[in-house]
C-alpha positions, 0 to 999 in steps of 0.5 A, a space after each residue: 538486523 544485518 536480514 534487514 540488508 542480505 539477498 534475502 530480504 532485498 528478494 523479498 522486498 522486491 517482489 512485494 513491490 512489484 505484487 503492490 503496484 499491481 494489486 494498486 494498479 487494479 484497485 486506482 484504475 479499474 476498480 476505485 477509479 471512478 470513486 476517486 475521480 468523483 471525490 477528487 475530480 477537482 484537485 487531479 488534472 484529468 485527459 480529455 476523457 475525464 479520466 485522471 491523470 496520473 503522475 507516473 513516476 512519483 506515484 511509483 515512488 510512493 507506491 514502492 515507498 510503502 511496499 517497503 515499509 511493509 515488507 520491513 515491518 512484516 519481516 521483522 515479525 516474522 523473524 520474532 515469531 514465524 507464523 501466518 497469524 503475525 504477518 497479517 496481523 502486522 500486514 493489516 496495523 501497518 497498511 491501516 498506519 500508513 494510509 490513516 496517517 494520510 487520508 487523515 492529514 488531508 482531512 485535517 486540511 484539503 478544503 473538501 477533502 470528503 470523509 469517506 473517501 478517507 474511510 474506503 482509502 484507509 480500508 483498502 491500505 489495510 487490505 493492501 496490508 493483510 494481503 501483504 503480509 499473506 505474500 511475505 509469509 510465503 515469499 519469506 518461505 520460497 525464499 529461503 
């Protein structure tokens, strides 16, 4: 377990967090912005132009936590079986698990939470995890 506190892991986790945040920003601000605003705008604080105003510090904390979880699980999986398919599979599974926990919890008690947004978000989380498996696999090679 000491490899999770190694310089190599910290470099991979830090780099992974940056990539994760950039991809999530692209998703939230460009690709899916209108969908989220349409479906969840009633829950959000909107600017005068009708765009969702994000609480950047809290959003960054959430993204870093998700990224660290992905890094830890994928690196542990690679420690056992150092293959690209293992990294991608575990990344997809953890991404799906993390996003499904959030979204289906919201469906369980947030009035008006749309099912289609949860399905879209879980698909995105699975994609983020899959991509994390890909870049963490290669970061693991690069920092070796």
